[in-house]
Structures are given as C-alpha cells and as structure tokens.
N, C-alpha and C positions, 0 to 999 in steps of 0.2 A: 450363843451368838448375842452380842450386845446391841441393843437398840440405840441408834444414834440420838434419838429424841431425848433420851435420858441425860445426855451430856450437854445439850444446848440449854440456855436459860429459858425458863418458863415464866409466864407473867399472869398475874391475877389482879383484877381491879375489884376493890372492896368499897362499897358505898353504904354508909350507915347514917341514920338520923334518929334522934331521941331527945328526951328532956335533958337539958344541960345540967351537968353535975361534975364536980371535980373527979379526976381519975380516969375519964374515958380514954384520953390519948395514951396515958400510961398503960392501961390494960391492953389496948389494941397494939401498941408498940411491943409490949412484953410478949404477947401471943405470937407476933411475927418473929421476934427474936428467938423465942423458945422453940420455934419450928424451923429454925435455920433459914428464914426468909429475910430479905432485905427490902425496906421501904425505899423505893427509888424515886417516887414522886407523890406528893400529897397536897391536898387543900383542906383546910379545916376552918370552920367559922361558927359563930352563934347568930342565929336569926330569930329574933323574938326570944322566946324561952327554949328554943330548940337548938341543939348542937348538931352540926352536919359535918361529915368527913367523907372524902373520896381519897383513896390511895391506891397506888399501883405497887405491887410487891413482885420481887423476882426470887427465884430459887430453883433448885433441882426439881425434877418431876415429882419425886417422892416427898420433898419438903412442901411443895405447893399442895399436894394431895392431903398431907397431914394437916396443914393449916386450914384448908377448905373444910375438913371434917371437924375441926375444933371451933371454928367461928360461930356456928349456930348456938352452942351452949353459952359462949361468952356474950353474944348478942342478947340472948334471953336473960342472962344474969344482970346485964346493964340496961335492960328494957329498950333495946335498939331495934329498929327495923333495918335489916341488912340485906343487900343484894351482892352477890358474888358473880363475877364473869371472867372467864379465861380470855386473854387477849394475846397479841403478838407485838413485835416491834413495829413501830410506826414506819409506814412507807415514806421514805425521804425524797420527795421531788424537790428540785431546786427552787427554793423560796427565799425571800428576804423578810426578816421579822421587823415589824413596825409597831410602835406604841400609838394608841389613839386615846385621847382624853377629850371628853365632852362635858360642858357645864351649861345648864339651862334652867329656866323656871321649870318646876316639876309639873309635868303634864303626862297623862297616859299616852302610851304608844311610842315614846322616844326609842326604847330598845328595839322595838319592832322595825321602826323606820331605818335605824342604823344597820341592824342585822340584814334587813332586806337589801339595802344599798350594797353591802359587801357581798352578799350572796349573788346578786345580779352581776357583780364583777368577777365571780368565781374565786373569791378570796375567802380563805378559811379563818374562822375566829378560834384562836387557841385558848384564850383566857378572857373572861369577862367578869367585871365586878361593878356593881352599881350601889348607890346609896343616896340618901337625902339628908339635907341639913338646913338649918335656918340661916339665912343671910345675915351677916353682921349689920347692925344699925336698923334694918327694916324688919327683920324676922321673916321675910318672905321664904316660902319653902322652895329650896333649890334641889336640883338633881345633878348627880355626878356619875359619869361612866368612865371606866378605864378598861381598855382591852388591849390584847396582843393579837395581831393579825399576821398571817403568812401570805405575803404577796408573791404570786408566781414570778420567777426570775424574768420571764418574757414580757412582763408588764412595763409600760412606760411610766415610771414613777412620777415624774413631774406632771404629766397629764392627770394621773390618778389623784395626786394631791390637790391640784387645782379644781378638779371636778368635785372632790369630796368637800373642799372648803366652800364652793358655791352651793352644794347640796345643803350643808350646815347653815350657811347664811340664809337660804330660802326658808329654813325651819326655825330661824332665830336661835341657833345653837352656837355657843362659843366652842371652838374645837382646835386641837393640835394633833397633827399626825407627823411623827418623826421616827427615824430609825431607832430600833430598840438598843439600848446601851447595856 
C-alpha cells in the first residue's frame, strides 16, 4: 500500500548564519540539488561580517529526508549555525500585496512602531528590509525600511492608506504605501 504523503511535495526551511566567505551559497545550492530538492524561495544577505540565509526547499519525502541528514555535516564544514524546520504550503486567505517604504532620521524604535501599527490592523508582514545610510550633503544618519505586507481583502484600502500616512506624519516618517508591482 502506497502512502499518499510520499507523492505530495514536502517542504523544509533551512536557516543558516556564519562568518561570510565565498562559496557558501554554492555549497548549499549544490547539496540541495544533489539530494533532488528544489530551492523555491530564499533570502540571503551579509550583515556586518556574518552571512545569513533562509531558504525553503521542496522535494519528495525521501529527498527531503536525505537533505535533512546531510545538512549538519555541511554546516559544520562551513562553520554555520543551522536550523532546519519542516513546513507546509502557506494558507492562502484572500489578501492584496502592498509595498511600504519609509525613510526617516535614524532613531531607535521605528521598526517596532511600524510593525505594531500593522499588527493592530491584523496585517501580515511578508518581507522586511531595513538599512541606514548617510544623507547627501549633510551626512545625517538616515533610516530606510522596505516591506511587503498582505492586506486582508475585506480591508477598506483607502482608509488604511490615509490612517497609515497620518500615523507616519505623527512620527515624522516619510512613507509610501502602494500596490505591489
């Protein structure tokens, strides 16, 4: 008797961090490929001197199991701290993807204020990137935030946009919220 779970896609999320060095992405991609797994989503960045990656891979049950068993040795050889977690497909409730960009003088707490605002609105943050830079001419330290949010389809978008812009004005944040292209 065949187990139907062996036929449906299986998903694994792999998260690794370690000292940045050439070849990490190549080695992780190679181990996925050699275990017949497909990288279906990933984020990679260097923060300070550390390289960080999160990726979601798919494959048959046995391919995922083989990959899961080979990751620890690769992590050790690359001196990475790695976490592996099984996951499933995302529950797709009707939502509309929007892009949010915020620029302001760099101050502690901006990410918290914005995340709290969207959390209170029951809006999920799908992707978030932040950074700082020196303003041209003045050299003032500036903060930049870019995020993708998922607004429930039942939300009145015009009201949400107006409320968010007022919220940002109150905190002296320059912001844009628009449909994701």
